[in-house]
PDBQT receptor file of N, H, CA, C and O in Angstrom, charges set to zero:
ATOM      1  N   UNK A   1     -11.997  13.712  31.025  1.00  0.00    +0.000 N 
ATOM      2  CA  UNK A   1     -11.025  14.822  30.797  1.00  0.00    +0.000 C 
ATOM      3  C   UNK A   1     -10.806  14.966  29.248  1.00  0.00    +0.000 C 
ATOM      4  O   UNK A   1     -10.438  14.014  28.560  1.00  0.00    +0.000 OA
ATOM      5  N   UNK A   2     -11.038  16.122  28.786  1.00  0.00    +0.000 N 
ATOM      6  H   UNK A   2     -11.337  16.895  29.346  1.00  0.00    +0.000 HD
ATOM      7  CA  UNK A   2     -10.883  16.385  27.354  1.00  0.00    +0.000 C 
ATOM      8  C   UNK A   2      -9.574  17.160  27.050  1.00  0.00    +0.000 C 
ATOM      9  O   UNK A   2      -9.301  18.197  27.655  1.00  0.00    +0.000 OA
ATOM     10  N   UNK A   3      -8.800  16.645  26.127  1.00  0.00    +0.000 N 
ATOM     11  H   UNK A   3      -9.021  15.803  25.635  1.00  0.00    +0.000 HD
ATOM     12  CA  UNK A   3      -7.562  17.357  25.788  1.00  0.00    +0.000 C 
ATOM     13  C   UNK A   3      -7.945  18.697  25.020  1.00  0.00    +0.000 C 
ATOM     14  O   UNK A   3      -8.847  18.735  24.183  1.00  0.00    +0.000 OA
ATOM     15  N   UNK A   4      -7.228  19.711  25.361  1.00  0.00    +0.000 N 
ATOM     16  H   UNK A   4      -6.496  19.680  26.041  1.00  0.00    +0.000 HD
ATOM     17  CA  UNK A   4      -7.471  21.048  24.597  1.00  0.00    +0.000 C 
ATOM     18  C   UNK A   4      -6.644  21.059  23.386  1.00  0.00    +0.000 C 
ATOM     19  O   UNK A   4      -6.827  21.953  22.560  1.00  0.00    +0.000 OA
ATOM     20  N   UNK A   5      -5.726  20.132  23.191  1.00  0.00    +0.000 N 
ATOM     21  H   UNK A   5      -5.577  19.407  23.863  1.00  0.00    +0.000 HD
ATOM     22  CA  UNK A   5      -4.817  20.050  21.971  1.00  0.00    +0.000 C 
ATOM     23  C   UNK A   5      -5.581  19.314  20.940  1.00  0.00    +0.000 C 
ATOM     24  O   UNK A   5      -5.892  18.140  21.142  1.00  0.00    +0.000 OA
ATOM     25  N   UNK A   6      -5.915  19.946  19.814  1.00  0.00    +0.000 N 
ATOM     26  H   UNK A   6      -5.663  20.900  19.651  1.00  0.00    +0.000 HD
ATOM     27  CA  UNK A   6      -6.581  19.372  18.729  1.00  0.00    +0.000 C 
ATOM     28  C   UNK A   6      -5.649  19.364  17.483  1.00  0.00    +0.000 C 
ATOM     29  O   UNK A   6      -5.079  20.390  17.111  1.00  0.00    +0.000 OA
ATOM     30  N   UNK A   7      -5.528  18.272  16.911  1.00  0.00    +0.000 N 
ATOM     31  H   UNK A   7      -5.991  17.439  17.213  1.00  0.00    +0.000 HD
ATOM     32  CA  UNK A   7      -4.632  18.189  15.639  1.00  0.00    +0.000 C 
ATOM     33  C   UNK A   7      -5.526  17.933  14.528  1.00  0.00    +0.000 C 
ATOM     34  O   UNK A   7      -6.633  17.411  14.656  1.00  0.00    +0.000 OA
ATOM     35  N   UNK A   8      -4.998  18.326  13.401  1.00  0.00    +0.000 N 
ATOM     36  H   UNK A   8      -4.098  18.750  13.296  1.00  0.00    +0.000 HD
ATOM     37  CA  UNK A   8      -5.850  18.060  12.180  1.00  0.00    +0.000 C 
ATOM     38  C   UNK A   8      -5.892  16.506  11.969  1.00  0.00    +0.000 C 
ATOM     39  O   UNK A   8      -4.925  15.806  12.270  1.00  0.00    +0.000 OA
ATOM     40  N   UNK A   9      -7.036  15.998  11.445  1.00  0.00    +0.000 N 
ATOM     41  H   UNK A   9      -7.821  16.567  11.200  1.00  0.00    +0.000 HD
ATOM     42  CA  UNK A   9      -7.135  14.686  11.215  1.00  0.00    +0.000 C 
ATOM     43  C   UNK A   9      -6.234  14.169  10.083  1.00  0.00    +0.000 C 
ATOM     44  O   UNK A   9      -6.073  14.842   9.065  1.00  0.00    +0.000 OA
ATOM     45  N   UNK A  10      -5.696  13.078  10.243  1.00  0.00    +0.000 N 
ATOM     46  H   UNK A  10      -5.827  12.531  11.070  1.00  0.00    +0.000 HD
ATOM     47  CA  UNK A  10      -4.750  12.580   9.191  1.00  0.00    +0.000 C 
ATOM     48  C   UNK A  10      -5.539  11.691   8.198  1.00  0.00    +0.000 C 
ATOM     49  O   UNK A  10      -6.534  11.055   8.545  1.00  0.00    +0.000 OA
ATOM     50  N   UNK A  11      -5.071  11.687   7.035  1.00  0.00    +0.000 N 
ATOM     51  H   UNK A  11      -4.262  12.205   6.753  1.00  0.00    +0.000 HD
ATOM     52  CA  UNK A  11      -5.707  10.853   5.997  1.00  0.00    +0.000 C 
ATOM     53  C   UNK A  11      -4.960   9.542   5.907  1.00  0.00    +0.000 C 
ATOM     54  O   UNK A  11      -3.843   9.419   6.409  1.00  0.00    +0.000 OA
ATOM     55  N   UNK A  12      -5.590   8.541   5.254  1.00  0.00    +0.000 N 
ATOM     56  H   UNK A  12      -6.497   8.641   4.846  1.00  0.00    +0.000 HD
ATOM     57  CA  UNK A  12      -5.071   7.286   5.085  1.00  0.00    +0.000 C 
ATOM     58  C   UNK A  12      -3.759   7.292   4.220  1.00  0.00    +0.000 C 
ATOM     59  O   UNK A  12      -2.878   6.456   4.418  1.00  0.00    +0.000 OA
ATOM     60  N   UNK A  13      -3.660   8.254   3.264  1.00  0.00    +0.000 N 
ATOM     61  H   UNK A  13      -4.375   8.933   3.103  1.00  0.00    +0.000 HD
ATOM     62  CA  UNK A  13      -2.456   8.345   2.520  1.00  0.00    +0.000 C 
ATOM     63  C   UNK A  13      -1.307   8.794   3.337  1.00  0.00    +0.000 C 
ATOM     64  O   UNK A  13      -0.193   8.332   3.087  1.00  0.00    +0.000 OA
ATOM     65  N   UNK A  14      -1.479   9.685   4.327  1.00  0.00    +0.000 N 
ATOM     66  H   UNK A  14      -2.384  10.060   4.530  1.00  0.00    +0.000 HD
ATOM     67  CA  UNK A  14      -0.523  10.108   5.179  1.00  0.00    +0.000 C 
ATOM     68  C   UNK A  14       0.048   8.940   5.986  1.00  0.00    +0.000 C 
ATOM     69  O   UNK A  14       1.267   8.850   6.131  1.00  0.00    +0.000 OA
ATOM     70  N   UNK A  15      -0.757   8.076   6.494  1.00  0.00    +0.000 N 
ATOM     71  H   UNK A  15      -1.748   8.148   6.376  1.00  0.00    +0.000 HD
ATOM     72  CA  UNK A  15      -0.224   6.952   7.296  1.00  0.00    +0.000 C 
ATOM     73  C   UNK A  15       0.452   6.000   6.351  1.00  0.00    +0.000 C 
ATOM     74  O   UNK A  15       1.500   5.467   6.716  1.00  0.00    +0.000 OA
ATOM     75  N   UNK A  16      -0.060   5.737   5.162  1.00  0.00    +0.000 N 
ATOM     76  H   UNK A  16      -0.911   6.170   4.865  1.00  0.00    +0.000 HD
ATOM     77  CA  UNK A  16       0.611   4.961   4.145  1.00  0.00    +0.000 C 
ATOM     78  C   UNK A  16       2.015   5.378   3.960  1.00  0.00    +0.000 C 
ATOM     79  O   UNK A  16       2.955   4.590   4.060  1.00  0.00    +0.000 OA
ATOM     80  N   UNK A  17       2.149   6.767   3.658  1.00  0.00    +0.000 N 
ATOM     81  H   UNK A  17       1.385   7.407   3.576  1.00  0.00    +0.000 HD
ATOM     82  CA  UNK A  17       3.448   7.355   3.403  1.00  0.00    +0.000 C 
ATOM     83  C   UNK A  17       4.397   7.141   4.740  1.00  0.00    +0.000 C 
ATOM     84  O   UNK A  17       5.566   6.768   4.638  1.00  0.00    +0.000 OA
ATOM     85  N   UNK A  18       3.843   7.382   5.840  1.00  0.00    +0.000 N 
ATOM     86  H   UNK A  18       2.894   7.685   5.923  1.00  0.00    +0.000 HD
ATOM     87  CA  UNK A  18       4.669   7.084   7.049  1.00  0.00    +0.000 C 
ATOM     88  C   UNK A  18       5.171   5.671   7.185  1.00  0.00    +0.000 C 
ATOM     89  O   UNK A  18       6.296   5.397   7.604  1.00  0.00    +0.000 OA
ATOM     90  N   UNK A  19       4.292   4.814   6.817  1.00  0.00    +0.000 N 
ATOM     91  H   UNK A  19       3.378   5.036   6.477  1.00  0.00    +0.000 HD
ATOM     92  CA  UNK A  19       4.642   3.298   6.907  1.00  0.00    +0.000 C 
ATOM     93  C   UNK A  19       5.693   2.997   5.809  1.00  0.00    +0.000 C 
ATOM     94  O   UNK A  19       6.584   2.170   6.005  1.00  0.00    +0.000 OA
ATOM     95  N   UNK A  20       5.571   3.680   4.661  1.00  0.00    +0.000 N 
ATOM     96  H   UNK A  20       4.848   4.351   4.503  1.00  0.00    +0.000 HD
ATOM     97  CA  UNK A  20       6.568   3.402   3.529  1.00  0.00    +0.000 C 
ATOM     98  C   UNK A  20       7.902   3.836   3.988  1.00  0.00    +0.000 C 
ATOM     99  O   UNK A  20       8.907   3.212   3.645  1.00  0.00    +0.000 OA
ATOM    100  N   UNK A  21       7.963   4.984   4.826  1.00  0.00    +0.000 N 
ATOM    101  H   UNK A  21       7.147   5.491   5.105  1.00  0.00    +0.000 HD
ATOM    102  CA  UNK A  21       9.270   5.478   5.245  1.00  0.00    +0.000 C 
ATOM    103  C   UNK A  21       9.848   4.432   6.242  1.00  0.00    +0.000 C 
ATOM    104  O   UNK A  21      11.067   4.264   6.286  1.00  0.00    +0.000 OA
ATOM    105  N   UNK A  22       9.045   3.755   7.006  1.00  0.00    +0.000 N 
ATOM    106  H   UNK A  22       8.055   3.891   6.970  1.00  0.00    +0.000 HD
ATOM    107  CA  UNK A  22       9.516   2.749   8.004  1.00  0.00    +0.000 C 
ATOM    108  C   UNK A  22      10.033   1.531   7.186  1.00  0.00    +0.000 C 
ATOM    109  O   UNK A  22      11.032   0.908   7.547  1.00  0.00    +0.000 OA
ATOM    110  N   UNK A  23       9.330   1.218   6.088  1.00  0.00    +0.000 N 
ATOM    111  H   UNK A  23       8.519   1.724   5.796  1.00  0.00    +0.000 HD
ATOM    112  CA  UNK A  23       9.759   0.018   5.289  1.00  0.00    +0.000 C 
ATOM    113  C   UNK A  23      11.203   0.216   4.752  1.00  0.00    +0.000 C 
ATOM    114  O   UNK A  23      12.032  -0.685   4.626  1.00  0.00    +0.000 OA
ATOM    115  N   UNK A  24      11.383   1.532   4.455  1.00  0.00    +0.000 N 
ATOM    116  H   UNK A  24      10.709   2.264   4.558  1.00  0.00    +0.000 HD
ATOM    117  CA  UNK A  24      12.657   1.770   3.801  1.00  0.00    +0.000 C 
ATOM    118  C   UNK A  24      13.946   1.656   4.777  1.00  0.00    +0.000 C 
ATOM    119  O   UNK A  24      15.087   1.676   4.315  1.00  0.00    +0.000 OA
ATOM    120  N   UNK A  25      13.706   1.549   6.005  1.00  0.00    +0.000 N 
ATOM    121  H   UNK A  25      12.780   1.533   6.380  1.00  0.00    +0.000 HD
ATOM    122  CA  UNK A  25      14.724   1.377   6.977  1.00  0.00    +0.000 C 
ATOM    123  C   UNK A  25      15.138  -0.074   7.020  1.00  0.00    +0.000 C 
ATOM    124  O   UNK A  25      14.274  -0.938   7.170  1.00  0.00    +0.000 OA
ATOM    125  N   UNK A  26      16.501  -0.409   6.888  1.00  0.00    +0.000 N 
ATOM    126  H   UNK A  26      17.203   0.292   6.766  1.00  0.00    +0.000 HD
ATOM    127  CA  UNK A  26      16.934  -1.728   6.767  1.00  0.00    +0.000 C 
ATOM    128  C   UNK A  26      16.511  -2.677   8.010  1.00  0.00    +0.000 C 
ATOM    129  O   UNK A  26      16.165  -3.844   7.827  1.00  0.00    +0.000 OA
ATOM    130  N   UNK A  27      16.560  -2.169   9.089  1.00  0.00    +0.000 N 
ATOM    131  H   UNK A  27      16.841  -1.221   9.237  1.00  0.00    +0.000 HD
ATOM    132  CA  UNK A  27      16.303  -3.017  10.215  1.00  0.00    +0.000 C 
ATOM    133  C   UNK A  27      14.887  -3.463  10.331  1.00  0.00    +0.000 C 
ATOM    134  O   UNK A  27      14.601  -4.511  10.910  1.00  0.00    +0.000 OA
ATOM    135  N   UNK A  28      14.007  -2.693   9.797  1.00  0.00    +0.000 N 
ATOM    136  H   UNK A  28      14.239  -1.841   9.328  1.00  0.00    +0.000 HD
ATOM    137  CA  UNK A  28      12.602  -2.981  10.057  1.00  0.00    +0.000 C 
ATOM    138  C   UNK A  28      11.988  -3.723   8.789  1.00  0.00    +0.000 C 
ATOM    139  O   UNK A  28      10.926  -4.341   8.868  1.00  0.00    +0.000 OA
ATOM    140  N   UNK A  29      12.673  -3.628   7.703  1.00  0.00    +0.000 N 
ATOM    141  H   UNK A  29      13.535  -3.125   7.639  1.00  0.00    +0.000 HD
ATOM    142  CA  UNK A  29      12.147  -4.073   6.380  1.00  0.00    +0.000 C 
ATOM    143  C   UNK A  29      11.719  -5.580   6.483  1.00  0.00    +0.000 C 
ATOM    144  O   UNK A  29      10.645  -5.930   5.994  1.00  0.00    +0.000 OA
ATOM    145  N   UNK A  30      12.540  -6.470   7.110  1.00  0.00    +0.000 N 
ATOM    146  H   UNK A  30      13.413  -6.186   7.508  1.00  0.00    +0.000 HD
ATOM    147  CA  UNK A  30      12.154  -7.836   7.047  1.00  0.00    +0.000 C 
ATOM    148  C   UNK A  30      10.996  -8.191   8.024  1.00  0.00    +0.000 C 
ATOM    149  O   UNK A  30      10.355  -9.233   7.887  1.00  0.00    +0.000 OA
ATOM    150  N   UNK A  31      10.759  -7.323   8.978  1.00  0.00    +0.000 N 
ATOM    151  H   UNK A  31      11.281  -6.477   9.088  1.00  0.00    +0.000 HD
ATOM    152  CA  UNK A  31       9.626  -7.523   9.879  1.00  0.00    +0.000 C 
ATOM    153  C   UNK A  31       8.392  -7.050   9.232  1.00  0.00    +0.000 C 
ATOM    154  O   UNK A  31       7.333  -7.343   9.787  1.00  0.00    +0.000 OA
ATOM    155  N   UNK A  32       8.364  -6.351   8.125  1.00  0.00    +0.000 N 
ATOM    156  H   UNK A  32       9.224  -6.113   7.674  1.00  0.00    +0.000 HD
ATOM    157  CA  UNK A  32       7.207  -5.851   7.411  1.00  0.00    +0.000 C 
ATOM    158  C   UNK A  32       7.025  -6.632   6.123  1.00  0.00    +0.000 C 
ATOM    159  O   UNK A  32       5.890  -7.006   5.829  1.00  0.00    +0.000 OA
ATOM    160  N   UNK A  33       8.011  -6.895   5.365  1.00  0.00    +0.000 N 
ATOM    161  H   UNK A  33       8.933  -6.591   5.604  1.00  0.00    +0.000 HD
ATOM    162  CA  UNK A  33       7.827  -7.564   4.053  1.00  0.00    +0.000 C 
ATOM    163  C   UNK A  33       7.547  -9.034   4.199  1.00  0.00    +0.000 C 
ATOM    164  O   UNK A  33       6.709  -9.537   3.451  1.00  0.00    +0.000 OA
ATOM    165  N   UNK A  34       8.163  -9.767   5.086  1.00  0.00    +0.000 N 
ATOM    166  H   UNK A  34       8.844  -9.359   5.694  1.00  0.00    +0.000 HD
ATOM    167  CA  UNK A  34       7.861 -11.183   5.300  1.00  0.00    +0.000 C 
ATOM    168  C   UNK A  34       6.448 -11.466   5.824  1.00  0.00    +0.000 C 
ATOM    169  O   UNK A  34       5.773 -12.337   5.276  1.00  0.00    +0.000 OA
ATOM    170  N   UNK A  35       5.980 -10.776   6.847  1.00  0.00    +0.000 N 
ATOM    171  H   UNK A  35       6.528 -10.068   7.292  1.00  0.00    +0.000 HD
ATOM    172  CA  UNK A  35       4.542 -11.029   7.210  1.00  0.00    +0.000 C 
ATOM    173  C   UNK A  35       3.630 -10.492   6.141  1.00  0.00    +0.000 C 
ATOM    174  O   UNK A  35       2.516 -11.008   6.046  1.00  0.00    +0.000 OA
ATOM    175  N   UNK A  36       3.956  -9.553   5.353  1.00  0.00    +0.000 N 
ATOM    176  H   UNK A  36       4.860  -9.134   5.430  1.00  0.00    +0.000 HD
ATOM    177  CA  UNK A  36       3.065  -9.048   4.328  1.00  0.00    +0.000 C 
ATOM    178  C   UNK A  36       2.946 -10.167   3.297  1.00  0.00    +0.000 C 
ATOM    179  O   UNK A  36       1.834 -10.547   2.929  1.00  0.00    +0.000 OA
ATOM    180  N   UNK A  37       4.069 -10.698   2.828  1.00  0.00    +0.000 N 
ATOM    181  H   UNK A  37       4.972 -10.390   3.127  1.00  0.00    +0.000 HD
ATOM    182  CA  UNK A  37       4.058 -11.824   1.867  1.00  0.00    +0.000 C 
ATOM    183  C   UNK A  37       3.343 -13.010   2.314  1.00  0.00    +0.000 C 
ATOM    184  O   UNK A  37       2.642 -13.643   1.524  1.00  0.00    +0.000 OA
ATOM    185  N   UNK A  38       3.485 -13.371   3.607  1.00  0.00    +0.000 N 
ATOM    186  H   UNK A  38       4.054 -12.857   4.249  1.00  0.00    +0.000 HD
ATOM    187  CA  UNK A  38       2.816 -14.511   4.118  1.00  0.00    +0.000 C 
ATOM    188  C   UNK A  38       1.288 -14.234   4.059  1.00  0.00    +0.000 C 
ATOM    189  O   UNK A  38       0.512 -15.066   3.591  1.00  0.00    +0.000 OA
ATOM    190  N   UNK A  39       0.898 -13.071   4.534  1.00  0.00    +0.000 N 
ATOM    191  H   UNK A  39       1.529 -12.395   4.914  1.00  0.00    +0.000 HD
ATOM    192  CA  UNK A  39      -0.446 -12.681   4.501  1.00  0.00    +0.000 C 
ATOM    193  C   UNK A  39      -1.084 -12.721   3.101  1.00  0.00    +0.000 C 
ATOM    194  O   UNK A  39      -2.200 -13.207   2.919  1.00  0.00    +0.000 OA
ATOM    195  N   UNK A  40      -0.371 -12.219   2.170  1.00  0.00    +0.000 N 
ATOM    196  H   UNK A  40       0.536 -11.824   2.319  1.00  0.00    +0.000 HD
ATOM    197  CA  UNK A  40      -0.869 -12.245   0.761  1.00  0.00    +0.000 C 
ATOM    198  C   UNK A  40      -0.949 -13.672   0.223  1.00  0.00    +0.000 C 
ATOM    199  O   UNK A  40      -1.860 -13.981  -0.545  1.00  0.00    +0.000 OA
ATOM    200  N   UNK A  41      -0.087 -14.488   0.577  1.00  0.00    +0.000 N 
ATOM    201  H   UNK A  41       0.653 -14.237   1.201  1.00  0.00    +0.000 HD
ATOM    202  CA  UNK A  41      -0.209 -15.991   0.138  1.00  0.00    +0.000 C 
ATOM    203  C   UNK A  41      -1.400 -16.620   0.876  1.00  0.00    +0.000 C 
ATOM    204  O   UNK A  41      -2.201 -17.320   0.256  1.00  0.00    +0.000 OA
ATOM    205  N   UNK A  42      -1.526 -16.386   2.159  1.00  0.00    +0.000 N 
ATOM    206  H   UNK A  42      -0.876 -15.817   2.663  1.00  0.00    +0.000 HD
ATOM    207  CA  UNK A  42      -2.686 -17.002   2.878  1.00  0.00    +0.000 C 
ATOM    208  C   UNK A  42      -3.968 -16.531   2.377  1.00  0.00    +0.000 C 
ATOM    209  O   UNK A  42      -4.842 -17.362   2.130  1.00  0.00    +0.000 OA
ATOM    210  N   UNK A  43      -4.184 -15.241   2.192  1.00  0.00    +0.000 N 
ATOM    211  H   UNK A  43      -3.473 -14.566   2.393  1.00  0.00    +0.000 HD
ATOM    212  CA  UNK A  43      -5.487 -14.649   1.733  1.00  0.00    +0.000 C 
ATOM    213  C   UNK A  43      -5.692 -15.119   0.322  1.00  0.00    +0.000 C 
ATOM    214  O   UNK A  43      -6.806 -15.524  -0.013  1.00  0.00    +0.000 OA
ATOM    215  N   UNK A  44      -4.662 -15.093  -0.551  1.00  0.00    +0.000 N 
ATOM    216  H   UNK A  44      -3.758 -14.764  -0.279  1.00  0.00    +0.000 HD
ATOM    217  CA  UNK A  44      -4.821 -15.510  -1.909  1.00  0.00    +0.000 C 
ATOM    218  C   UNK A  44      -5.251 -16.959  -2.007  1.00  0.00    +0.000 C 
ATOM    219  O   UNK A  44      -6.113 -17.292  -2.821  1.00  0.00    +0.000 OA
ATOM    220  N   UNK A  45      -4.691 -17.792  -1.228  1.00  0.00    +0.000 N 
ATOM    221  H   UNK A  45      -3.991 -17.521  -0.567  1.00  0.00    +0.000 HD
ATOM    222  CA  UNK A  45      -5.048 -19.232  -1.176  1.00  0.00    +0.000 C 
ATOM    223  C   UNK A  45      -6.516 -19.385  -0.628  1.00  0.00    +0.000 C 
ATOM    224  O   UNK A  45      -7.263 -20.194  -1.177  1.00  0.00    +0.000 OA
ATOM    225  N   UNK A  46      -6.933 -18.661   0.397  1.00  0.00    +0.000 N 
ATOM    226  H   UNK A  46      -6.326 -18.003   0.842  1.00  0.00    +0.000 HD
ATOM    227  CA  UNK A  46      -8.170 -18.764   0.878  1.00  0.00    +0.000 C 
ATOM    228  C   UNK A  46      -9.191 -18.293  -0.115  1.00  0.00    +0.000 C 
ATOM    229  O   UNK A  46     -10.248 -18.916  -0.210  1.00  0.00    +0.000 OA
ATOM    230  N   UNK A  47      -8.957 -17.233  -0.868  1.00  0.00    +0.000 N 
ATOM    231  H   UNK A  47      -8.099 -16.726  -0.791  1.00  0.00    +0.000 HD
ATOM    232  CA  UNK A  47      -9.853 -16.717  -1.896  1.00  0.00    +0.000 C 
ATOM    233  C   UNK A  47      -9.950 -17.724  -3.050  1.00  0.00    +0.000 C 
ATOM    234  O   UNK A  47     -11.030 -17.947  -3.598  1.00  0.00    +0.000 OA
ATOM    235  N   UNK A  48      -8.761 -18.356  -3.428  1.00  0.00    +0.000 N 
ATOM    236  H   UNK A  48      -7.884 -18.175  -2.983  1.00  0.00    +0.000 HD
ATOM    237  CA  UNK A  48      -8.729 -19.275  -4.512  1.00  0.00    +0.000 C 
ATOM    238  C   UNK A  48      -9.578 -20.487  -4.103  1.00  0.00    +0.000 C 
ATOM    239  O   UNK A  48     -10.389 -20.974  -4.892  1.00  0.00    +0.000 OA
ATOM    240  N   UNK A  49      -9.392 -20.966  -2.882  1.00  0.00    +0.000 N 
ATOM    241  H   UNK A  49      -8.734 -20.570  -2.241  1.00  0.00    +0.000 HD
ATOM    242  CA  UNK A  49     -10.237 -22.146  -2.353  1.00  0.00    +0.000 C 
ATOM    243  C   UNK A  49     -11.739 -21.796  -2.371  1.00  0.00    +0.000 C 
ATOM    244  O   UNK A  49     -12.559 -22.618  -2.782  1.00  0.00    +0.000 OA
ATOM    245  N   UNK A  50     -12.107 -20.552  -1.918  1.00  0.00    +0.000 N 
ATOM    246  H   UNK A  50     -11.441 -19.884  -1.585  1.00  0.00    +0.000 HD
ATOM    247  CA  UNK A  50     -13.453 -20.133  -1.893  1.00  0.00    +0.000 C 
ATOM    248  C   UNK A  50     -14.034 -20.188  -3.282  1.00  0.00    +0.000 C 
ATOM    249  O   UNK A  50     -15.118 -20.742  -3.464  1.00  0.00    +0.000 OA
ATOM    250  N   UNK A  51     -13.351 -19.631  -4.277  1.00  0.00    +0.000 N 
ATOM    251  H   UNK A  51     -12.470 -19.181  -4.129  1.00  0.00    +0.000 HD
ATOM    252  CA  UNK A  51     -13.920 -19.530  -5.574  1.00  0.00    +0.000 C 
ATOM    253  C   UNK A  51     -14.013 -20.843  -6.182  1.00  0.00    +0.000 C 
ATOM    254  O   UNK A  51     -14.972 -21.069  -6.919  1.00  0.00    +0.000 OA
ATOM    255  N   UNK A  52     -13.107 -21.771  -5.959  1.00  0.00    +0.000 N 
ATOM    256  H   UNK A  52     -12.328 -21.587  -5.360  1.00  0.00    +0.000 HD
ATOM    257  CA  UNK A  52     -13.266 -23.098  -6.470  1.00  0.00    +0.000 C 
ATOM    258  C   UNK A  52     -14.418 -23.794  -5.824  1.00  0.00    +0.000 C 
ATOM    259  O   UNK A  52     -15.025 -24.641  -6.478  1.00  0.00    +0.000 OA
ATOM    260  N   UNK A  53     -14.774 -23.516  -4.604  1.00  0.00    +0.000 N 
ATOM    261  H   UNK A  53     -14.281 -22.828  -4.073  1.00  0.00    +0.000 HD
ATOM    262  CA  UNK A  53     -15.920 -24.227  -3.923  1.00  0.00    +0.000 C 
ATOM    263  C   UNK A  53     -17.238 -23.582  -4.421  1.00  0.00    +0.000 C 
ATOM    264  O   UNK A  53     -18.266 -24.223  -4.202  1.00  0.00    +0.000 OA
ATOM    265  N   UNK A  54     -17.333 -22.433  -5.045  1.00  0.00    +0.000 N 
ATOM    266  H   UNK A  54     -16.498 -21.913  -5.223  1.00  0.00    +0.000 HD
ATOM    267  CA  UNK A  54     -18.533 -21.823  -5.491  1.00  0.00    +0.000 C 
ATOM    268  C   UNK A  54     -18.994 -22.370  -6.814  1.00  0.00    +0.000 C 
ATOM    269  O   UNK A  54     -20.136 -22.138  -7.210  1.00  0.00    +0.000 OA
ATOM    270  N   UNK A  55     -18.111 -23.117  -7.533  1.00  0.00    +0.000 N 
ATOM    271  H   UNK A  55     -17.183 -23.305  -7.211  1.00  0.00    +0.000 HD
ATOM    272  CA  UNK A  55     -18.546 -23.625  -8.846  1.00  0.00    +0.000 C 
ATOM    273  C   UNK A  55     -19.632 -24.671  -8.705  1.00  0.00    +0.000 C 
ATOM    274  O   UNK A  55     -20.112 -25.202  -9.707  1.00  0.00    +0.000 OA
TER     275      UNK A  55
């Protein structure tokens, strides 16, 4: 079954802007920023370890 409703494709920037609007809401902010910081620390540590092993 194919839907006859076709919408214009959205760009990555559109979804980034929508996400940024969600981050600005006080109740959601901690559920976005904390996992983002943890992810940055884990990935940064993994890349640092990888680059030290390549020497």
